[in-house]
C-alpha positions as CSV (number, residue, x, y, z in Angstrom):
1,M,-3.9,-17.0,68.6
2,G,-2.1,-19.8,66.8
3,A,-2.8,-22.4,64.1
4,T,-5.9,-23.8,65.9
5,A,-7.5,-20.3,66.1
6,V,-6.8,-19.9,62.3
7,D,-8.3,-23.2,61.6
8,R,-11.5,-22.3,63.4
9,I,-11.7,-19.0,61.4
10,V,-10.9,-20.7,58.1
11,S,-13.6,-23.3,58.8
12,Q,-16.2,-20.6,59.4
13,M,-15.1,-18.6,56.3
14,E,-15.2,-21.7,54.2
15,A,-18.7,-22.5,55.3
16,F,-19.8,-19.0,54.3
17,L,-17.7,-18.3,51.2
18,L,-17.1,-21.6,49.4
19,P,-20.7,-22.0,48.3
20,E,-20.7,-18.4,47.0
21,L,-17.5,-19.0,45.1
22,E,-18.6,-22.4,43.8
23,R,-21.8,-20.9,42.4
24,R,-19.8,-18.2,40.6
25,R,-17.3,-20.8,39.3
26,E,-20.2,-22.7,37.8
27,L,-21.4,-19.5,36.0
28,L,-17.9,-18.9,34.7
29,T,-17.8,-22.3,33.1
30,H,-20.5,-21.0,30.7
31,D,-18.9,-17.6,30.0
32,T,-16.6,-17.8,27.0
33,R,-14.7,-14.7,28.1
34,F,-13.1,-16.8,30.9
35,T,-11.3,-20.1,31.2
36,D,-9.8,-22.3,33.9
37,A,-12.1,-21.1,36.7
38,R,-11.1,-22.8,40.0
39,V,-12.1,-22.5,43.7
40,V,-9.4,-23.2,46.2
41,S,-8.9,-23.2,49.9
42,L,-5.2,-23.2,50.3
43,R,-3.0,-23.3,53.4
44,H,0.3,-21.6,52.8
45,A,1.7,-22.0,56.3
46,A,0.4,-23.0,59.7
47,V,-1.0,-19.5,60.1
48,V,-1.6,-18.3,56.6
49,H,-4.7,-19.4,54.5
50,T,-6.3,-18.2,51.3
51,I,-9.9,-19.0,50.1
52,A,-10.2,-18.0,46.4
53,L,-11.9,-18.2,43.0
54,G,-9.5,-17.5,40.1
55,C,-9.9,-17.6,36.4
56,H,-8.2,-16.6,33.2
57,P,-9.7,-13.8,31.2
58,V,-9.2,-14.8,27.5
59,S,-8.9,-11.0,26.6
60,M,-5.6,-10.8,28.5
61,A,-2.4,-11.0,26.6
62,S,-0.7,-13.8,28.6
63,P,-1.9,-17.2,29.7
64,E,-0.5,-16.4,33.1
65,D,-2.9,-13.4,33.6
66,S,-5.7,-13.9,36.0
67,Y,-8.7,-12.4,37.7
68,S,-9.6,-13.5,41.2
69,I,-11.5,-12.9,44.4
70,H,-9.7,-14.1,47.5
71,V,-9.8,-13.8,51.2
72,N,-6.6,-14.1,53.2
73,V,-6.6,-15.3,56.8
74,I,-3.3,-14.5,58.6
75,G,-2.7,-15.5,62.2
76,I,0.5,-13.7,63.2
77,S,0.1,-11.5,66.3
78,G,-3.7,-12.1,66.3
79,I,-5.9,-12.9,63.3
80,S,-6.3,-10.6,60.4
81,L,-8.6,-11.0,57.4
82,R,-8.6,-9.1,54.1
83,G,-10.4,-9.7,50.8
84,F,-9.4,-8.7,47.3
85,A,-10.9,-8.8,43.8
86,E,-7.9,-8.2,41.5
87,W,-6.4,-8.6,38.1
88,T,-2.9,-10.0,38.2
89,Q,0.0,-10.8,35.9
90,P,3.2,-12.4,37.3
91,F,6.6,-10.8,36.6
92,I,8.6,-12.9,34.3
93,L,12.0,-11.5,33.5
94,G,12.3,-10.5,29.8
95,R,8.7,-11.5,29.1
96,L,6.0,-10.1,31.4
97,P,6.2,-6.8,33.4
98,G,3.8,-8.1,36.1
99,F,1.0,-6.1,37.8
100,S,-1.7,-6.2,40.3
101,I,-4.8,-4.1,39.8
102,N,-7.4,-4.0,42.6
103,E,-11.0,-4.1,41.4
104,A,-12.2,-4.1,45.1
105,K,-10.9,-4.8,48.5
106,T,-12.1,-5.0,52.0
107,P,-10.5,-3.2,55.0
108,S,-8.1,-5.3,56.9
109,V,-10.0,-6.6,59.9
110,R,-8.1,-7.7,63.0
111,L,-10.0,-10.2,65.2
112,T,-9.5,-10.2,69.0
113,A,-12.3,-12.7,69.4
114,E,-13.9,-15.2,67.0
115,E,-17.3,-13.4,67.5
116,E,-15.9,-10.4,65.6
117,L,-15.9,-12.4,62.4
118,E,-19.3,-10.8,61.7
119,E,-17.4,-7.5,61.2
120,F,-15.5,-9.0,58.3
121,L,-18.5,-10.8,56.8
122,A,-20.3,-7.5,56.6
123,H,-17.7,-6.4,54.0
124,L,-18.1,-9.4,51.7
125,P,-21.2,-8.2,49.8
126,A,-19.2,-5.2,48.5
127,L,-16.2,-7.3,47.6
128,L,-18.5,-9.7,45.7
129,K,-20.1,-6.8,43.9
130,G,-16.7,-5.5,42.9
131,F,-15.7,-8.9,41.6
132,E,-18.9,-9.1,39.6
133,R,-18.3,-5.6,38.1
134,G,-14.9,-6.9,36.8
135,L,-16.6,-10.0,35.4
136,R,-19.1,-7.9,33.5
137,R,-16.4,-5.8,32.0
138,G,-14.1,-8.9,31.2
139,R,-10.8,-6.9,31.4
140,P,-9.0,-4.7,33.9
141,P,-10.4,-1.3,34.6
142,S,-9.6,1.8,32.7
143,A,-6.9,4.2,34.0
144,W,-9.7,6.4,35.3
145,R,-11.3,3.5,37.2
146,Q,-7.9,2.4,38.6
147,R,-7.3,5.9,39.9
148,W,-10.8,5.9,41.5
149,N,-10.2,2.5,43.1
150,S,-6.9,3.7,44.5
151,C,-8.6,6.7,46.1
152,V,-11.5,4.6,47.5
153,Y,-9.4,1.6,48.7
154,S,-6.4,3.6,50.0
155,R,-8.2,4.9,53.0
156,D,-7.3,1.7,54.9
């Protein structure tokens, strides 16, 4: 499966996911706890694509900090999909330590046929629910919740 197979999967994912993400982006424009909400569908390489909604939580220390929900489609040795809702800060030498805290994530789903996309789509409601949980809280989870998330999401 090469770039054309990835393109077909990305098109199907965009049809399902972009309206959901755009609806949430619109809601975020009215939430004063978040700024700079954006929906993107971004090709990183011929066989790597990300569909995402990202925003900046104003409660976070740095303007580089973000909260996002994204689905990665990777077409190397087959096609794999995985979704994340996560809080991130880039590493900037001498200024920011950098981190990535998962609020929720899907299992990695490897497709052997395009019809199996339904298996991945079945995981999206839980991912969206996890993203919404983080939005309600407006900041990264507590240390206890981070430990819980690492136990729940490390099974994959």
